[in-house]
N, C-alpha and C positions, 0 to 999 in steps of 0.2 A: 533515473527518475523515480520519485516516490509513488507508491501505489495509493490510489484514492480509496482507502478502506472506510466503509460506512461505520458510523458510530450509533449504537443502539442503547437507549436508556432503559435499563431493566425496570426501574420503578414506574415507568410510564407505559409499560407494555399492555396494560389493560385499556389504554386509550387507542382509539381507532387509527389515529395518525401514526403513532409509534409502531403499531402492529403492521401497518402498511409499509413503513420504512424497513421493518424486519423482513417482510416478504420480498421486497425489492432487493435487499442486500443478499438474501439467499439465492435469488434467481439470477441476478446480474453479476454479482461478484463472487459468491460462494464463500464469503467470510465477512465478519464484522467485528468491531470492537464493542465489548459489553462494558458499560460504565454504570455507576450507581447500583451496584449489586450488593447483596448482604454480607459478603465475606470481608472482614475487617482488614485494613492494611497491616495491622499488627500480626494477624494470623498468616497473612501472605508473606510477611518478612520472616516470621518464625519458621515457616515451611521452607523458605529458601535457605535458611541457615542449616536446617536438617538435611536438605539436599546436598549442600556442600559437604557436610559431615559424612553422609553416606558414600559420596563419590571419592572422599579422601581415605576411605578404608583400604587396607591392603587388597590387592587383586585376588589373592587366594580366598579372602573372606567374601568379597563380592561375588565370586564364582558360585557360592552356595545359593545365591538367589535363583531358584529354579521353579518353574511352574509346568503344568501339563499342557499349557497352551503354547504352541510354537512361537518363538521370537518375543515372548512376553517377559521372560526372566532377564538375567544379566546378559548384556551383549557387549563384549569388550571391543576395543579398537581392532580393526583388521586391516589387511593389506588393501582391500577395496574401499574400506571406510576408516581411514586412519585417525580421523579427528573426532569420531563419534563414540560415545559410550552411553549405554542405557541400562536402567533397572526397572522392574515392574512388579505390580501385585494385581492378580486377576480377581475380580468380583469381590473386593474386600468389604463392601457394604452389605451385600447379601450373605456373605459367608465370613463371619468374624474369624474363623479359623485361618483364613488366608492371611490376614494381618498378623495373627499370632505366629504363623509359620515364617513369614517374612522377617519379623523381629527376632525370632529365635535363631533363624539361619544366620543372621548378621550380628547377633548379640547387641541389638539396638537398646540404648539406655532408656529407662522408663519415661523420662520427661520428653525424649524424642518420640517415643511410641505414642504418647498422649497427643503430641502435635500432629503426627501423621494421621491418627484416628480422627481428630477434630477437623483437620483440613480435608481429609478424604471424604468424610460425611458431608461437609459443607459444599464441596465442589460437585459431589454426586447429586445432591439436591438441586444445586443451581443448574447443572447441565440438564437434569430431568425437567425442570421448570422451563428452561429455554426451549427444549425440544417440544414440549407441550404447546408453547406459544407459537413455534414454527408450524406445528400441525394446525393450530387454530387459524393461522394466517391463510391457510388453504381451505378453510371451512370445515376441517375435521375436528369435531368437538369430542371431548370425553376421553381422549387418548391418555394413557398412563405409561410413562417411560421409566418409572422408578425401578421396575423389575428387570429392565434391559441390562445385560451384563456390561460392565465397564472394566477397562484396564487403567489403573493408576500408574502413570509412567513418569520417570525422571530422566532427563537427558543432559549430558555434559559434552560440550565441544571445546577441545583444547586448541585454541588459536595462538600459535607462536609466530614470530616474525618470518621464519623461513617458509611458512605455509600460506601466507597471504595470497589470495586468489584461488586457493584450492577449494574443493567441494567438501562441505561438512555433511550434507545429506543430499543424495541424488534427487533429481526431479521425480516427484511422485504425487499421487492423490492418496488421501487416507482411506482406509477400507470401510470404516464404520459409518454410523449415522452422522455424528458430529464429533469433533475434537474441541475440548475447551481447555485452552492453554494459557498458563501464566508464563509469558516469555520474558527474557532478560531485559531489565529496564535500562541497562547501560551498554551492553555489547550486542550489536545488531548482527545481521547476516541473513535474515529470512527474506525471501523474494517470492512473489507471485508471478505466474505465467498467465498474462491476461489475454483478452480476446483480440488484441492487436498483435499477438504472437511475439510479445516482448516481455522481458523480466522487469518487474517493478519492485523497488525496495519497500519493505514494510517497516516503518519506523516504530521503535518501542513507545509505549505509553504507560507510565507508572500508574499502578492501581487498577488497571483494566485487565480483562481477559480477552484473548483472541479466540473467536469461535470459527471453526473451519468445517464446511460441509464435506462429507466423504462419499464414497461410492454407494453405500447403502442409502444415504440420504437422497442421493440422486435417483436411485431406482424406486425407493419408497414413495417419493413425491411424484412418481410417474413422469420423470424427466424434467420436472420444473426447477428443482434446486440444482445449482451448479456445483459439481464436485471439483473444486479448484485445484489445479496442480501447483506445487510449490517446491522450493529447495532451500538449502542453507549454504551460503558461501562465506568463507573467511575473508572479511574485509578489514579487520583490525586485530591487533594483538590483545589477548585477554582470554579468560575462561567464560564461556557462555553457558548459562543454565536455563533450561526451560522444563516445565513440568505441568501435569494436569491429567485430565481423564479422556479416554477414548471410548465413547459410547458405541457399542458394536451393532447388534441387531436384536430383534425380539428374542425372548428367552428360548423359544423353540427353534431358533436359528433360521426360520423361514423369512426370506425377504420378498415382500410383495406390496404393491400399492393398495391402499384401502379401496374397497369396492365403491364407496361413495365418491372418491376422487376420480376413479375411472369413469363413473357414470357422468360426472360433470364434464369430462373430456369426451363426451359423445361415445362412451363405451369403448374407447380406444386405449388399450393397455400397451404401454411402451416396452415393458419387459415381462417375460414369463417368470413366475415365482422360482426362486433358487435358494440354495442353502448358503448361509454365510461362510461356513467352513470350506465350501468348494471355492468360493472367491478367494479366501485367504490362502488355501493350498495352491491355487493356480499361481498366485503372485510369488509364493515361495519357490515353487518348482520351476517356474519360467523366468523369474527375475523381472517380469513385466509389471511395473508398479504405477502406471499412469492411467488406470481405468480400462485397459484393454479387455479385461475379463468380462466386462458388461456386454461387449459386442456379441458374445455367444448366446446371450439371453435376450437380445433385442428382438422384438417382433416387427417384421417388416410391414 
């Protein structure tokens, strides 16, 4: 069965009805399709061409993609994740040197570099605006998410006939506040685990972005926003590309619900403040990737 993914019109988010729809999507589904956004279809197509180019580079070149953030740089296919390959840039909009390093490491051509820069800035601004509207839907005004660190990530799934039915990405929730993803418009495979304890297919939608609420988004919203669990399954033959930004946490790394939001909830705080890097390190060290780390911060 297909998932019923809410559709949110970015151009109408200043209107009360659309803002209400956004809030409901974050609370009940934990994800939504964003349409009528300011990123042109031309730039989206150009970026996909660059992603193909990057992932077609020799493996020894891609291995140069390294960052100081664990699991942010190049991740080759492994025995446990044989269909998955990823590359990434940490904090490229706040630190221009990050993009410079990435392009130098991989000998990226100048016109591709321009596309990455333009797309990265555009999707960073879009994700920041969406996060602000999510905060406003809860009555939190004046939040500024532009300084929150982002990971720009590209992902390739190599779906061949012999692996149909195999797992491309294990069931997980994302760690950060939100993920804003341009998923493949032709090769599917993404599935949500919904409140009926069943997996539902997320159909592609050309020209849109898929926004997914993560663990930080759940904790920051004082438990209101749903950190939806999802996976990728090989359902058909083809190469699947998805890419976008993972908004992590506040610049100081502290994750906590705004005081005003806690006051609205009768001064009941659902989670004690914690560091984002502790959440990330827990997932890496334990292999538990479906939000279990939040249990240790839950306030009874």
